[in-house]
N, C-alpha and C positions, 0 to 999 in steps of 0.2 A: 611507441607513444602516439596516440591520436591527438588531433587538434581539439580546440574548444568547441562546445556545442551549447545550445540553449535548452534547458529543461523547464517544464511547466507542471505545477501541481494544480489540479482542478478541485475546487471545494464546492460540494453540492449539499443540498438539503433534500435528499431523496424521499419520496412518498412511499406508501405501501403498495402502489400500483406501478407495474413495470413500464408501461408505455410512456407516461409523462416523465418518469424518472430518467429513462434512456434519452428521450427527446431533449431534456434540459442538459444532460451531460454531453450530448453530441454538439449542441450549440456552443457549450463552453470549450470543447475541444477545437472546434472551428475557430473560435476567438483566439485560443492559445496558438494555433498554427498561424493565424494572421499576425501574431506578435513575433513569429519567427521560431517557435519552439520546434525542436527536432525530436525530442522525447517528451511525451505528454502522459501524465500519470493521473489516474482516477482513484477515488477512495474505495474503501471496503463497502460492501453492500450497495454498490453504485446503482444497481437496477431496482432495488427496493429496500426500505427499512420497515420490515413487517414485524410488529411486536408479538404476534401470536404464533406459537410454534406449529400449530396445526395448519395454519395458512401458509407458513413458510414451506412446509412439506408439499402442500397442494400446488403452490405456485412454482416450485422448483422444476427444472427440466434437465434431461440429459444434456451433456455438453454439446453433442452434435445436433441437438434440436433446440438449443436455447435461443430464444428470440433476441435477447440482449447481446449475446456474443455475435450473432449474425449481423446485427446492426453495427457493432463496433468494428467488425472485420471490414464491412463496407466503408466505414468511416476512415479506417486506416488507409485503405486503397484510395479513397477520395482525397485525403489530405497529404498522403505520402509521408506521414510521420510514424515513428514507432509509438505504440500505445500500450501502457500498462492498464489492463482492466483490473482495478483494485481487488475486487472479488465479486463473484456471482454465486448464487445458491444452485449447485449442480446436483441433480438427482443421481443417487447411487442405487445399487441393488437393495431391495428391502425398503425400510421405512425412513432411512436416514439420508442426509444430503451432505455434500462437502462444501465448505466455505473456500472457494477456489479462486486464486489469483492467476491471471493469464497474461503473458507478454506476447504482443502481436508485432510483427515487423511491418514495414511500409507497404507490403503486398497484402496484408491482412492474414498472413499465415500465423498459426500458433507456434511460437518459438519455444516457449516453456510454460509449464503449469505447476503451481504449487498449492497444495492443500494445507490450510492452517493447522498447525500442530497443536498449539496450546489452547485449551478451551476456557472461556471466560465464565467460570463458575464462582461467583462472589456474592457476598452480602455486604452492602455498603452502608446499611443503616437507614432509618426513616422509611422502611418499606421498599427500598431500592435493591433489588437482587436480580441476578442473571444466572441462567443455567444453559450455556451453549451445548454442553455435552448431552442434553436431552434431545437435541435436534441434529447436531452435526457429528459426523464421523471424523475424528481427528486424523490428520495426515501423519505419515511416519517417516518422511525423508526430507532432508534439506535440498534446496534447489539453487544451483548456480547457473545463470543463463548467460549466453554469449550475446553481446551487443556490438555495434560498430565502434563503441567507445571503450570497451573493456568488459570484463565479467561483472555481472550484477547478481547479488544475493537477494532472493525473494523471501519476504516474511509478511505477516498480516497482524496488525493491531496488538492483541494481548501477547503475542510472541515477544514484543518489545521488552517484557520484564524477565526474559530468560537470556542473559548475556552470553551463555556458552554457545547458543545457536549462532550468534553473530561472530563470535570468535572463530568458530569452525568455518563459517563462510569466508571470513577475512583470510584465514590461513589457507583456504582453498584458492585464493586469488581474487576475491571480490574487491572491486574498486568502488562500487556503489552498492548501497543497501536500500531496499524499498520497504516501506512500512505503511501501506494503505490502511486507513483506520476509520472506525466509528467510535472513537473514545468518548466515554460518558463525560458530561460536564463536570461531575463530581471528581472523577479521577484525573481528568485533564487539567483542571485548575491546579491540582496538587503536584502532578508528576510528569505531564507531557513534555514540556520543554527540557527539563533536566534529564530525563531518560533518553530522549533523542540526541541531545548533545553528548551525553555520555557514550552512547553507542558509536557516534562519529569519532570522538576523541580516542577511546580505548582501542579502536580498530584502524584508525587512520583512513577512514572511508568517507565519501560523500553519503549523506542520508537524504532520501526523498520520501516525504511523509504526507501524501494527500489525505484530506480528512473530510468527514461529514460535519455539518454544522447546524445549529438551530434546533427548533422544536419539530418533532416528527409525530407520526400517528400515536394516539393515546398518551401524549405528553412526554414521550422519550426525548431527552435533551442530549445533544452531542456538542463537543467542545470547539470544533473548528481549529483554527490556527494551523493550517497546513504549513509545513516547514520544509525548507531546503537548507541543509547544514553542511558546511565544508569540513574537511578532515581535521582541521584545527579546532573545530567546535563553534565556529562563527556562524550565526544564523544569517543566511544570505537573503531569505525571503520568508515572510510570515503572513498567512492568509487572513489573519484577524478572525472575526466572528461571523462574517457574511459570505454568501455564495460569491464565487468569482474565480479568478485565475491569478496565480503568482508565478513569476518566472525568474530565472537566474542564469547567468552565463557560467558554464562549468569548464574549468581547466583541469583535465585529468592529471596533469603534472603535479598538482597540489598534493595528490595522494602520495606520490613518491617522495615529495619534499617533506611532508609530515612524518612519514615513516623513517626517513633518513635522520631527521632531528631526534625523534624518540622511537627507536626500533623495538618497541615493547613486544611486538609479535614474535620476535626472536628471543625474548628473554624469559619465556615461560620455563618453569622448573618443576620437577616432580616434588611432591611433599606428602606427608602422611596426614 
């Protein structure tokens, strides 16, 4: 059992341009480290929120050439904090890209990488629709990363609606679940808090969910409300609707306590 640590969720309003988006995120990370955060988490699409698929593909870069990743690796070394790069658009072979989350240790090394599995292909009404599968190549494997505080299950945004992924991660040993997101305002108002609390409660895990907020290029609106939730479902921090940083002190022993009280992970039964 490890001791307590401080986690921070950075809430950004990323633009369609990489340089200013990364600069703003880096300043927020420095602020979080100044508040004593040991683990600092950034949202999905932290380097850009680009509404046009053609431009997403043009601006994407291979992981080993990605300017945002290089900047965040330098930042991890500078601050000495572990850093979750919520997601970047990483160029793959051909015309598609991955929506990739990367975990960096305090030396800037990539400890783990996860490609978003579930694609946000929805029609929300009033002309609001999204087709991530037209741009992104979905991932095909779950990822459990080792950290100084225990195993961490990595997911991204729309994955939140697929509870079997989180069940698998929890049964594999995850004590913490990450859900970096750019949730739409429409779906966030309806579902964000309840889904994140449910994932924490049903799996007895801490949930860290850094989020995009505000109005982005071409009028896209994201919900904000970056959350840190404990294994009992209590919201420890809520980022509200504006850019900024929220922190919480994390006691990993709470995970064991919650699972001792309600050991539902051991109660699964087969059924037809």
